[in-house]
C-alpha positions in Angstrom: 9.0 32.4 -51.4 10.6 28.9 -51.6 11.1 27.0 -48.4 14.9 27.4 -48.5 14.5 31.2 -49.2 12.1 31.4 -46.2 14.6 29.6 -44.0 17.4 31.9 -45.1 15.3 35.0 -44.4 14.4 33.7 -40.9 18.0 32.9 -40.2 19.1 36.4 -41.4 16.4 38.0 -39.1 17.6 35.9 -36.1 21.2 36.9 -36.7 20.3 40.5 -37.1 18.6 40.4 -33.7 21.8 39.1 -32.2 24.2 41.6 -33.8 24.9 44.8 -31.8 23.5 48.0 -33.1 26.9 49.4 -33.9 27.6 46.4 -36.2 30.6 45.4 -34.2 31.1 41.7 -33.4 31.0 40.5 -29.9 34.1 38.9 -28.5 34.2 35.1 -28.7 35.2 34.7 -25.1 34.6 37.2 -22.3 37.3 37.8 -19.7 36.5 36.4 -16.3 34.8 39.1 -14.2 36.7 40.4 -11.2 34.9 40.2 -7.9 34.7 44.0 -7.6 33.3 44.3 -11.1 30.6 41.6 -10.8 27.0 42.6 -10.6 25.0 41.8 -7.5 23.3 38.4 -7.5 19.8 39.9 -7.1 20.1 41.9 -10.4 21.2 38.9 -12.5 18.5 36.7 -13.9 18.4 33.3 -12.4 19.3 30.4 -14.7 16.5 27.9 -15.0 17.4 24.5 -13.8 15.5 21.4 -14.7 13.5 19.8 -11.9 15.3 16.9 -10.2 14.0 13.6 -11.4 15.7 11.5 -8.8 14.2 11.1 -5.3 15.9 12.6 -2.3 18.0 10.0 -0.4 15.5 9.9 2.5 12.6 9.4 0.1 11.8 5.7 -0.6 9.6 5.1 -3.6 9.9 1.3 -3.8 9.5 -0.6 -7.1 8.9 -4.0 -8.4 12.5 -4.9 -8.2 12.8 -3.4 -4.7 9.4 -3.7 -3.0 8.7 -2.1 0.3 8.9 -4.4 3.1 5.8 -4.5 5.3 6.0 -5.8 8.8 3.9 -8.8 9.4 0.9 -8.4 11.7 1.6 -9.3 15.3 0.7 -12.8 16.3 -2.7 -13.4 17.9 -2.4 -13.7 21.7 -2.2 -17.3 22.8 -5.3 -18.8 24.2 -5.2 -21.1 27.1 -5.7 -24.7 26.2 -9.3 -25.8 26.3 -10.7 -27.5 29.3 -10.3 -31.3 28.6 -13.7 -32.1 30.1 -15.4 -29.4 27.9 -13.6 -30.6 24.8 -14.8 -34.2 25.5 -18.4 -32.9 25.9 -18.1 -31.1 22.5 -16.8 -34.3 20.7 -19.6 -36.4 22.3 -22.3 -34.0 21.1 -20.9 -33.0 17.6 -18.9 -36.0 16.6 -15.4 -37.3 16.5 -14.2 -35.0 13.7 -15.4 -31.9 15.6 -12.9 -30.0 17.9 -13.4 -27.2 20.4 -11.3 -24.6 18.7 -11.7 -21.5 20.8 -13.9 -19.6 23.2 -15.2 -16.1 23.4 -17.0 -15.1 26.6 -19.9 -17.6 26.9 -19.6 -18.9 23.4 -17.4 -21.7 22.0 -16.2 -22.1 18.4 -16.5 -25.8 17.3 -14.7 -26.7 14.1 -16.0 -29.8 12.3 -13.6 -29.6 9.3 -14.6 -26.1 8.1 -11.3 -25.9 6.1 -12.6 -28.8 4.0 -16.2 -27.5 3.7 -17.4 -28.9 7.0 -19.6 -26.9 9.4 -18.3 -24.5 12.0 -20.6 -24.1 15.0 -20.9 -21.3 17.6 -22.4 -22.8 20.7 -23.2 -21.8 24.2 -20.6 -22.9 26.7 -23.2 -23.9 29.4 -25.4 -26.3 27.5 -23.7 -26.6 24.0 -26.8 -25.3 22.4 -26.0 -24.2 18.8 -26.3 -20.4 18.3 -25.0 -20.2 14.7 -24.0 -22.7 12.0 -21.3 -21.4 9.6 -18.4 -22.7 7.6 -19.2 -25.3 4.9 -22.9 -25.2 5.8 -23.0 -21.8 4.0 -22.6 -23.6 0.7 -25.9 -25.5 1.3 -27.7 -22.4 2.4 -27.8 -23.4 6.0 -25.7 -20.5 7.3 -27.2 -18.5 10.2 -25.8 -15.3 11.6 -22.1 -15.9 11.0 -20.4 -15.0 13.3 -23.2 -14.3 15.9 -23.4 -10.9 17.4 -22.6 -12.3 20.8 -19.1 -13.3 19.4 -17.2 -10.2 20.3 -13.7 -11.7 19.8 -11.6 -11.2 16.6 -12.3 -13.6 13.8 -9.6 -15.0 11.5 
């Protein structure tokens, strides 16, 4: 059978399946059903509807053009200003470029330019003995226990 003949045969079979058994033609438009003559909703087949592709109004998906806004973290609690006498002792021991940055219990954080590869020291408050050397010292392999276990405060 040629392709066009096969197509014609398939079309004829499809039309035959749609034609009523008594060979009468179906009306082109059905009259609107009256409420009393309509069938119950449970006996009628449900029409399939495509799934909704748009999000619900309360559903925010975000996108590159409309990124989700994330609240910034809360600011760290303000620390009291360092004791001027203690800050002076730190500078005397570690040098002019070193500053007492913060404290945590019995430890102090001493910044000697760590942002530009200088060392950062954790020292005991009582005698300024170095407990750990961190910061830029890590590049030279001189890092020790950074931050030390005794430093229980949050790090940056």
